[in-house]
mmCIF file of the N, C-alpha and C atoms, coordinates in Angstrom:
data_MODEL
# 
_entry.id   MODEL 
# 
loop_
_atom_site.group_PDB 
_atom_site.id 
_atom_site.type_symbol 
_atom_site.label_atom_id 
_atom_site.label_alt_id 
_atom_site.label_comp_id 
_atom_site.label_asym_id 
_atom_site.label_entity_id 
_atom_site.label_seq_id 
_atom_site.pdbx_PDB_ins_code 
_atom_site.Cartn_x 
_atom_site.Cartn_y 
_atom_site.Cartn_z 
_atom_site.occupancy 
_atom_site.B_iso_or_equiv 
_atom_site.pdbx_formal_charge 
_atom_site.auth_seq_id 
_atom_site.auth_comp_id 
_atom_site.auth_asym_id 
_atom_site.auth_atom_id 
_atom_site.pdbx_PDB_model_num 
ATOM 1   N N  . UNK A 1 1  ? 0.867   -1.167 -0.069 1.00 0.00 ? 1  UNK A N  1 
ATOM 2   C CA . UNK A 1 1  ? -0.010  0.009  0.090  1.00 0.00 ? 1  UNK A CA 1 
ATOM 3   C C  . UNK A 1 1  ? 0.917   1.145  -0.003 1.00 0.00 ? 1  UNK A C  1 
ATOM 4   N N  . UNK A 1 2  ? 0.543   2.102  -0.828 1.00 0.00 ? 2  UNK A N  1 
ATOM 5   C CA . UNK A 1 2  ? 1.306   3.362  -0.800 1.00 0.00 ? 2  UNK A CA 1 
ATOM 6   C C  . UNK A 1 2  ? 0.502   4.455  0.018  1.00 0.00 ? 2  UNK A C  1 
ATOM 7   N N  . UNK A 1 3  ? 1.188   5.467  0.187  1.00 0.00 ? 3  UNK A N  1 
ATOM 8   C CA . UNK A 1 3  ? 0.738   6.614  1.072  1.00 0.00 ? 3  UNK A CA 1 
ATOM 9   C C  . UNK A 1 3  ? -0.639  7.198  0.615  1.00 0.00 ? 3  UNK A C  1 
ATOM 10  N N  . UNK A 1 4  ? -0.818  7.266  -0.623 1.00 0.00 ? 4  UNK A N  1 
ATOM 11  C CA . UNK A 1 4  ? -2.071  7.629  -1.155 1.00 0.00 ? 4  UNK A CA 1 
ATOM 12  C C  . UNK A 1 4  ? -3.194  6.779  -0.840 1.00 0.00 ? 4  UNK A C  1 
ATOM 13  N N  . UNK A 1 5  ? -2.899  5.451  -0.855 1.00 0.00 ? 5  UNK A N  1 
ATOM 14  C CA . UNK A 1 5  ? -3.941  4.478  -0.724 1.00 0.00 ? 5  UNK A CA 1 
ATOM 15  C C  . UNK A 1 5  ? -4.304  4.692  0.827  1.00 0.00 ? 5  UNK A C  1 
ATOM 16  N N  . UNK A 1 6  ? -3.432  4.650  1.795  1.00 0.00 ? 6  UNK A N  1 
ATOM 17  C CA . UNK A 1 6  ? -3.754  4.852  3.184  1.00 0.00 ? 6  UNK A CA 1 
ATOM 18  C C  . UNK A 1 6  ? -4.512  6.181  3.399  1.00 0.00 ? 6  UNK A C  1 
ATOM 19  N N  . UNK A 1 7  ? -4.073  7.284  2.811  1.00 0.00 ? 7  UNK A N  1 
ATOM 20  C CA . UNK A 1 7  ? -4.777  8.589  2.916  1.00 0.00 ? 7  UNK A CA 1 
ATOM 21  C C  . UNK A 1 7  ? -6.276  8.391  2.354  1.00 0.00 ? 7  UNK A C  1 
ATOM 22  N N  . UNK A 1 8  ? -6.453  7.743  1.312  1.00 0.00 ? 8  UNK A N  1 
ATOM 23  C CA . UNK A 1 8  ? -7.785  7.641  0.752  1.00 0.00 ? 8  UNK A CA 1 
ATOM 24  C C  . UNK A 1 8  ? -8.591  6.715  1.811  1.00 0.00 ? 8  UNK A C  1 
ATOM 25  N N  . UNK A 1 9  ? -8.050  5.680  2.296  1.00 0.00 ? 9  UNK A N  1 
ATOM 26  C CA . UNK A 1 9  ? -8.787  4.745  3.325  1.00 0.00 ? 9  UNK A CA 1 
ATOM 27  C C  . UNK A 1 9  ? -9.110  5.569  4.508  1.00 0.00 ? 9  UNK A C  1 
ATOM 28  N N  . UNK A 1 10 ? -8.146  6.342  4.997  1.00 0.00 ? 10 UNK A N  1 
ATOM 29  C CA . UNK A 1 10 ? -8.522  7.198  6.176  1.00 0.00 ? 10 UNK A CA 1 
ATOM 30  C C  . UNK A 1 10 ? -9.544  8.234  5.898  1.00 0.00 ? 10 UNK A C  1 
ATOM 31  N N  . UNK A 1 11 ? -9.519  8.804  4.738  1.00 0.00 ? 11 UNK A N  1 
ATOM 32  C CA . UNK A 1 11 ? -10.630 9.886  4.359  1.00 0.00 ? 11 UNK A CA 1 
ATOM 33  C C  . UNK A 1 11 ? -11.905 9.192  4.266  1.00 0.00 ? 11 UNK A C  1 
ATOM 34  N N  . UNK A 1 12 ? -11.943 8.013  3.636  1.00 0.00 ? 12 UNK A N  1 
ATOM 35  C CA . UNK A 1 12 ? -13.213 7.293  3.572  1.00 0.00 ? 12 UNK A CA 1 
ATOM 36  C C  . UNK A 1 12 ? -13.751 6.788  5.015  1.00 0.00 ? 12 UNK A C  1 
ATOM 37  N N  . UNK A 1 13 ? -12.850 6.393  5.838  1.00 0.00 ? 13 UNK A N  1 
ATOM 38  C CA . UNK A 1 13 ? -13.241 5.997  7.312  1.00 0.00 ? 13 UNK A CA 1 
ATOM 39  C C  . UNK A 1 13 ? -13.814 7.298  7.938  1.00 0.00 ? 13 UNK A C  1 
ATOM 40  N N  . UNK A 1 14 ? -13.219 8.478  7.902  1.00 0.00 ? 14 UNK A N  1 
ATOM 41  C CA . UNK A 1 14 ? -13.752 9.566  8.461  1.00 0.00 ? 14 UNK A CA 1 
ATOM 42  C C  . UNK A 1 14 ? -15.154 10.041 7.880  1.00 0.00 ? 14 UNK A C  1 
ATOM 43  N N  . UNK A 1 15 ? -15.192 9.979  6.526  1.00 0.00 ? 15 UNK A N  1 
ATOM 44  C CA . UNK A 1 15 ? -16.564 10.239 5.925  1.00 0.00 ? 15 UNK A CA 1 
ATOM 45  C C  . UNK A 1 15 ? -17.591 9.254  6.424  1.00 0.00 ? 15 UNK A C  1 
ATOM 46  N N  . UNK A 1 16 ? -17.176 8.062  6.516  1.00 0.00 ? 16 UNK A N  1 
ATOM 47  C CA . UNK A 1 16 ? -18.032 7.022  7.025  1.00 0.00 ? 16 UNK A CA 1 
ATOM 48  C C  . UNK A 1 16 ? -18.570 7.214  8.304  1.00 0.00 ? 16 UNK A C  1 
ATOM 49  N N  . UNK A 1 17 ? -17.728 7.646  9.233  1.00 0.00 ? 17 UNK A N  1 
ATOM 50  C CA . UNK A 1 17 ? -18.120 7.953  10.666 1.00 0.00 ? 17 UNK A CA 1 
ATOM 51  C C  . UNK A 1 17 ? -18.937 9.128  10.716 1.00 0.00 ? 17 UNK A C  1 
ATOM 52  N N  . UNK A 1 18 ? -18.696 10.151 9.880  1.00 0.00 ? 18 UNK A N  1 
ATOM 53  C CA . UNK A 1 18 ? -19.541 11.332 9.946  1.00 0.00 ? 18 UNK A CA 1 
ATOM 54  C C  . UNK A 1 18 ? -20.864 11.107 9.383  1.00 0.00 ? 18 UNK A C  1 
ATOM 55  N N  . UNK A 1 19 ? -20.898 10.176 8.314  1.00 0.00 ? 19 UNK A N  1 
ATOM 56  C CA . UNK A 1 19 ? -22.262 9.766  7.727  1.00 0.00 ? 19 UNK A CA 1 
ATOM 57  C C  . UNK A 1 19 ? -23.125 8.862  8.892  1.00 0.00 ? 19 UNK A C  1 
ATOM 58  N N  . UNK A 1 20 ? -22.425 7.986  9.471  1.00 0.00 ? 20 UNK A N  1 
ATOM 59  C CA . UNK A 1 20 ? -22.980 7.164  10.576 1.00 0.00 ? 20 UNK A CA 1 
ATOM 60  C C  . UNK A 1 20 ? -23.632 8.079  11.606 1.00 0.00 ? 20 UNK A C  1 
ATOM 61  N N  . UNK A 1 21 ? -22.851 9.214  12.040 1.00 0.00 ? 21 UNK A N  1 
ATOM 62  C CA . UNK A 1 21 ? -23.259 10.043 13.211 1.00 0.00 ? 21 UNK A CA 1 
ATOM 63  C C  . UNK A 1 21 ? -24.361 10.859 12.665 1.00 0.00 ? 21 UNK A C  1 
ATOM 64  N N  . UNK A 1 22 ? -24.353 11.324 11.425 1.00 0.00 ? 22 UNK A N  1 
ATOM 65  C CA . UNK A 1 22 ? -25.501 12.115 10.853 1.00 0.00 ? 22 UNK A CA 1 
ATOM 66  C C  . UNK A 1 22 ? -26.817 11.243 10.835 1.00 0.00 ? 22 UNK A C  1 
ATOM 67  N N  . UNK A 1 23 ? -26.651 10.064 10.506 1.00 0.00 ? 23 UNK A N  1 
ATOM 68  C CA . UNK A 1 23 ? -27.851 9.151  10.315 1.00 0.00 ? 23 UNK A CA 1 
ATOM 69  C C  . UNK A 1 23 ? -28.467 8.711  11.705 1.00 0.00 ? 23 UNK A C  1 
ATOM 70  N N  . UNK A 1 24 ? -27.582 8.512  12.706 1.00 0.00 ? 24 UNK A N  1 
ATOM 71  C CA . UNK A 1 24 ? -28.056 8.150  13.983 1.00 0.00 ? 24 UNK A CA 1 
ATOM 72  C C  . UNK A 1 24 ? -28.378 9.062  15.001 1.00 0.00 ? 24 UNK A C  1 
ATOM 73  N N  . UNK A 1 25 ? -27.976 10.369 14.686 1.00 0.00 ? 25 UNK A N  1 
ATOM 74  C CA . UNK A 1 25 ? -28.250 11.386 15.795 1.00 0.00 ? 25 UNK A CA 1 
ATOM 75  C C  . UNK A 1 25 ? -29.566 12.045 15.486 1.00 0.00 ? 25 UNK A C  1 
ATOM 76  N N  . UNK A 1 26 ? -30.121 12.579 16.602 1.00 0.00 ? 26 UNK A N  1 
ATOM 77  C CA . UNK A 1 26 ? -31.222 13.464 16.469 1.00 0.00 ? 26 UNK A CA 1 
ATOM 78  C C  . UNK A 1 26 ? -30.860 14.897 16.235 1.00 0.00 ? 26 UNK A C  1 
ATOM 79  N N  . UNK A 1 27 ? -31.682 15.548 15.467 1.00 0.00 ? 27 UNK A N  1 
ATOM 80  C CA . UNK A 1 27 ? -31.309 16.915 15.116 1.00 0.00 ? 27 UNK A CA 1 
ATOM 81  C C  . UNK A 1 27 ? -31.382 17.860 16.458 1.00 0.00 ? 27 UNK A C  1 
ATOM 82  N N  . UNK A 1 28 ? -30.552 18.791 16.481 1.00 0.00 ? 28 UNK A N  1 
ATOM 83  C CA . UNK A 1 28 ? -30.606 19.726 17.708 1.00 0.00 ? 28 UNK A CA 1 
ATOM 84  C C  . UNK A 1 28 ? -31.668 20.748 17.667 1.00 0.00 ? 28 UNK A C  1 
ATOM 85  N N  . UNK A 1 29 ? -32.177 20.998 18.922 1.00 0.00 ? 29 UNK A N  1 
ATOM 86  C CA . UNK A 1 29 ? -33.314 21.986 19.026 1.00 0.00 ? 29 UNK A CA 1 
ATOM 87  C C  . UNK A 1 29 ? -32.611 23.290 19.515 1.00 0.00 ? 29 UNK A C  1 
ATOM 88  N N  . UNK A 1 30 ? -32.425 24.321 18.618 1.00 0.00 ? 30 UNK A N  1 
ATOM 89  C CA . UNK A 1 30 ? -31.784 25.516 19.124 1.00 0.00 ? 30 UNK A CA 1 
ATOM 90  C C  . UNK A 1 30 ? -32.480 26.247 20.266 1.00 0.00 ? 30 UNK A C  1 
ATOM 91  N N  . UNK A 1 31 ? -33.793 26.021 20.480 1.00 0.00 ? 31 UNK A N  1 
ATOM 92  C CA . UNK A 1 31 ? -34.507 26.671 21.408 1.00 0.00 ? 31 UNK A CA 1 
ATOM 93  C C  . UNK A 1 31 ? -34.382 26.079 22.889 1.00 0.00 ? 31 UNK A C  1 
ATOM 94  N N  . UNK A 1 32 ? -33.894 24.850 23.064 1.00 0.00 ? 32 UNK A N  1 
ATOM 95  C CA . UNK A 1 32 ? -33.851 24.211 24.373 1.00 0.00 ? 32 UNK A CA 1 
ATOM 96  C C  . UNK A 1 32 ? -32.358 24.379 24.805 1.00 0.00 ? 32 UNK A C  1 
ATOM 97  N N  . UNK A 1 33 ? -31.439 24.897 24.001 1.00 0.00 ? 33 UNK A N  1 
ATOM 98  C CA . UNK A 1 33 ? -30.013 24.869 24.548 1.00 0.00 ? 33 UNK A CA 1 
ATOM 99  C C  . UNK A 1 33 ? -29.813 26.278 25.170 1.00 0.00 ? 33 UNK A C  1 
ATOM 100 N N  . UNK A 1 34 ? -28.719 26.388 25.760 1.00 0.00 ? 34 UNK A N  1 
ATOM 101 C CA . UNK A 1 34 ? -28.192 27.610 26.618 1.00 0.00 ? 34 UNK A CA 1 
ATOM 102 C C  . UNK A 1 34 ? -28.014 28.595 25.606 1.00 0.00 ? 34 UNK A C  1 
ATOM 103 N N  . UNK A 1 35 ? -28.124 29.845 26.001 1.00 0.00 ? 35 UNK A N  1 
ATOM 104 C CA . UNK A 1 35 ? -27.662 30.869 24.971 1.00 0.00 ? 35 UNK A CA 1 
ATOM 105 C C  . UNK A 1 35 ? -26.167 30.883 24.863 1.00 0.00 ? 35 UNK A C  1 
ATOM 106 N N  . UNK A 1 36 ? -25.747 31.309 23.692 1.00 0.00 ? 36 UNK A N  1 
ATOM 107 C CA . UNK A 1 36 ? -24.338 31.250 23.325 1.00 0.00 ? 36 UNK A CA 1 
ATOM 108 C C  . UNK A 1 36 ? -23.599 32.513 24.118 1.00 0.00 ? 36 UNK A C  1 
ATOM 109 N N  . UNK A 1 37 ? -24.130 33.612 24.175 1.00 0.00 ? 37 UNK A N  1 
ATOM 110 C CA . UNK A 1 37 ? -23.644 34.675 24.957 1.00 0.00 ? 37 UNK A CA 1 
ATOM 111 C C  . UNK A 1 37 ? -24.863 35.178 25.924 1.00 0.00 ? 37 UNK A C  1 
ATOM 112 N N  . UNK A 1 38 ? -24.718 35.151 27.185 1.00 0.00 ? 38 UNK A N  1 
ATOM 113 C CA . UNK A 1 38 ? -25.791 35.414 28.098 1.00 0.00 ? 38 UNK A CA 1 
ATOM 114 C C  . UNK A 1 38 ? -25.354 36.776 28.804 1.00 0.00 ? 38 UNK A C  1 
ATOM 115 N N  . UNK A 1 39 ? -24.918 37.707 28.069 1.00 0.00 ? 39 UNK A N  1 
ATOM 116 C CA . UNK A 1 39 ? -24.466 39.046 28.813 1.00 0.00 ? 39 UNK A CA 1 
ATOM 117 C C  . UNK A 1 39 ? -25.751 39.751 29.158 1.00 0.00 ? 39 UNK A C  1 
ATOM 118 N N  . UNK A 1 40 ? -25.899 39.995 30.487 1.00 0.00 ? 40 UNK A N  1 
ATOM 119 C CA . UNK A 1 40 ? -26.975 40.774 30.924 1.00 0.00 ? 40 UNK A CA 1 
ATOM 120 C C  . UNK A 1 40 ? -28.215 40.095 30.940 1.00 0.00 ? 40 UNK A C  1 
ATOM 121 N N  . UNK A 1 41 ? -28.202 38.859 30.775 1.00 0.00 ? 41 UNK A N  1 
ATOM 122 C CA . UNK A 1 41 ? -29.583 38.094 30.762 1.00 0.00 ? 41 UNK A CA 1 
ATOM 123 C C  . UNK A 1 41 ? -30.127 37.767 32.017 1.00 0.00 ? 41 UNK A C  1 
ATOM 124 N N  . UNK A 1 42 ? -29.289 37.807 33.161 1.00 0.00 ? 42 UNK A N  1 
ATOM 125 C CA . UNK A 1 42 ? -29.616 37.451 34.357 1.00 0.00 ? 42 UNK A CA 1 
ATOM 126 C C  . UNK A 1 42 ? -29.339 36.055 34.790 1.00 0.00 ? 42 UNK A C  1 
ATOM 127 N N  . UNK A 1 43 ? -28.855 35.226 33.884 1.00 0.00 ? 43 UNK A N  1 
ATOM 128 C CA . UNK A 1 43 ? -28.511 33.814 34.134 1.00 0.00 ? 43 UNK A CA 1 
ATOM 129 C C  . UNK A 1 43 ? -27.259 33.831 34.898 1.00 0.00 ? 43 UNK A C  1 
ATOM 130 N N  . UNK A 1 44 ? -27.232 32.887 35.815 1.00 0.00 ? 44 UNK A N  1 
ATOM 131 C CA . UNK A 1 44 ? -25.965 32.625 36.653 1.00 0.00 ? 44 UNK A CA 1 
ATOM 132 C C  . UNK A 1 44 ? -24.978 32.058 35.947 1.00 0.00 ? 44 UNK A C  1 
ATOM 133 N N  . UNK A 1 45 ? -23.691 32.430 36.062 1.00 0.00 ? 45 UNK A N  1 
ATOM 134 C CA . UNK A 1 45 ? -22.578 31.616 35.256 1.00 0.00 ? 45 UNK A CA 1 
ATOM 135 C C  . UNK A 1 45 ? -22.435 30.225 35.950 1.00 0.00 ? 45 UNK A C  1 
ATOM 136 N N  . UNK A 1 46 ? -22.258 29.321 35.130 1.00 0.00 ? 46 UNK A N  1 
ATOM 137 C CA . UNK A 1 46 ? -21.997 27.908 35.706 1.00 0.00 ? 46 UNK A CA 1 
ATOM 138 C C  . UNK A 1 46 ? -20.686 27.404 35.031 1.00 0.00 ? 46 UNK A C  1 
ATOM 139 N N  . UNK A 1 47 ? -20.108 26.223 35.544 1.00 0.00 ? 47 UNK A N  1 
ATOM 140 C CA . UNK A 1 47 ? -18.984 25.741 35.054 1.00 0.00 ? 47 UNK A CA 1 
ATOM 141 C C  . UNK A 1 47 ? -17.807 26.239 35.890 1.00 0.00 ? 47 UNK A C  1 
ATOM 142 N N  . UNK A 1 48 ? -16.571 25.842 35.592 1.00 0.00 ? 48 UNK A N  1 
ATOM 143 C CA . UNK A 1 48 ? -15.447 26.151 36.182 1.00 0.00 ? 48 UNK A CA 1 
ATOM 144 C C  . UNK A 1 48 ? -14.348 26.747 35.418 1.00 0.00 ? 48 UNK A C  1 
ATOM 145 N N  . UNK A 1 49 ? -13.267 27.168 36.017 1.00 0.00 ? 49 UNK A N  1 
ATOM 146 C CA . UNK A 1 49 ? -12.279 27.649 35.252 1.00 0.00 ? 49 UNK A CA 1 
ATOM 147 C C  . UNK A 1 49 ? -10.871 27.323 35.926 1.00 0.00 ? 49 UNK A C  1 
ATOM 148 N N  . UNK A 1 50 ? -9.948  26.750 35.239 1.00 0.00 ? 50 UNK A N  1 
ATOM 149 C CA . UNK A 1 50 ? -8.822  26.134 36.002 1.00 0.00 ? 50 UNK A CA 1 
ATOM 150 C C  . UNK A 1 50 ? -7.911  27.170 36.599 1.00 0.00 ? 50 UNK A C  1 
ATOM 151 N N  . UNK A 1 51 ? -8.085  28.476 36.228 1.00 0.00 ? 51 UNK A N  1 
ATOM 152 C CA . UNK A 1 51 ? -7.222  29.396 36.995 1.00 0.00 ? 51 UNK A CA 1 
ATOM 153 C C  . UNK A 1 51 ? -7.987  30.103 38.056 1.00 0.00 ? 51 UNK A C  1 
ATOM 154 N N  . UNK A 1 52 ? -9.143  29.631 38.362 1.00 0.00 ? 52 UNK A N  1 
ATOM 155 C CA . UNK A 1 52 ? -10.007 30.224 39.491 1.00 0.00 ? 52 UNK A CA 1 
ATOM 156 C C  . UNK A 1 52 ? -9.442  29.651 40.675 1.00 0.00 ? 52 UNK A C  1 
ATOM 157 N N  . UNK A 1 53 ? -9.382  30.516 41.704 1.00 0.00 ? 53 UNK A N  1 
ATOM 158 C CA . UNK A 1 53 ? -8.877  30.048 43.069 1.00 0.00 ? 53 UNK A CA 1 
ATOM 159 C C  . UNK A 1 53 ? -9.905  29.090 43.654 1.00 0.00 ? 53 UNK A C  1 
ATOM 160 N N  . UNK A 1 54 ? -9.369  28.190 44.563 1.00 0.00 ? 54 UNK A N  1 
ATOM 161 C CA . UNK A 1 54 ? -10.465 27.240 45.110 1.00 0.00 ? 54 UNK A CA 1 
ATOM 162 C C  . UNK A 1 54 ? -11.286 27.923 46.232 1.00 0.00 ? 54 UNK A C  1 
ATOM 163 N N  . UNK A 1 55 ? -12.551 27.520 46.406 1.00 0.00 ? 55 UNK A N  1 
ATOM 164 C CA . UNK A 1 55 ? -13.436 28.056 47.359 1.00 0.00 ? 55 UNK A CA 1 
ATOM 165 C C  . UNK A 1 55 ? -12.876 27.884 48.678 1.00 0.00 ? 55 UNK A C  1 
ATOM 166 N N  . UNK A 1 56 ? -13.177 28.871 49.608 1.00 0.00 ? 56 UNK A N  1 
ATOM 167 C CA . UNK A 1 56 ? -12.635 28.723 50.930 1.00 0.00 ? 56 UNK A CA 1 
ATOM 168 C C  . UNK A 1 56 ? -13.707 28.121 51.933 1.00 0.00 ? 56 UNK A C  1 
# 
């Protein structure tokens, strides 16, 4: 096998995985997800940050 054959097989494998994911996944509902930017919306911030000091 040459390098081009391996590259072609890998590209086909990636495309196959993407097609399988597209077929088996349910479409996302943008109205049930959190807002991308919640500036001034009153929503509390969640999650963590690795540079944040530990709580006392």
